[in-house]
N, C-alpha and C positions, 0 to 999 in steps of 0.2 A: 795602366799597362804600358803607356807610351814613355812614361819615366823609366820603368824596368827596361824596356827595350832600348832606350836611349844609352842607359847605364851599361848595357851589355853591347853597345855598339851595334845594334841590329835593327834600329828603327827605319833604316833605309829600305829594309825588306817590305814593310807595309805601306811606306810613302811612294816607292817606286824609284828612290834615289840609287838603290842597288838593283838594276834591272836584270832579268833572266837572260844570262848568256845563251848563244845559240847552243843546242843540244850536242852538236859535234865539236864544241870548244872544249879545250882542257880545263877550263875553269867551271863548267857546267856541274860536274859531279860534287865539287865542294859547295857550290852555291846551292845546289839542291839539297844537299845534307843540312845546311844551315837554314833554309827556307822551311824544310820538314820540322826542324827544331822549333822555329817560331810558330808554325801551325800547332805544334803539340802544346806549347804554352798558351796559346789563345784558347784552344779547345778545353784546356783544363781550367779556365776561369768561368766557363758557363755551366749551367746545369746539365746533369747527365741526360735529362729528358730532352734538352734541346740539342745535344751534340749530334744526334741523327740528322738535323736539318742541315748541318755544316760540314759533317765528316767527309763528304766527296768533293769538297772544294780542293782544287789541286795546287794552289799557290797561296802563300801567306797575304800578299797584296789583295787578292780576291776575296780571301776569307775576311780580312780586315773591312773591306768595303761591303760586304754582306752584313757583318756584325754592326757597322755604323748604321746601315739602312734599317736593321731591326731594332737596335737598342739606342741610337743616337751617338753623338761624340761623346 
């Protein structure tokens, strides 16, 4: 998955190199849209039975951390 995210220039959303801007920032909506897209990609990789455990995670970086804790690197 890291390779796919790197190829799409989205790896920074799970590493923290593309941090969440302040919600009142002009960049927040664009950032949030991309972050949600990354979340959807990550959730589509795991079993439908397990999605319930992770679906409420609000940000891609947090979801990635939870997935690493559960499944390893």
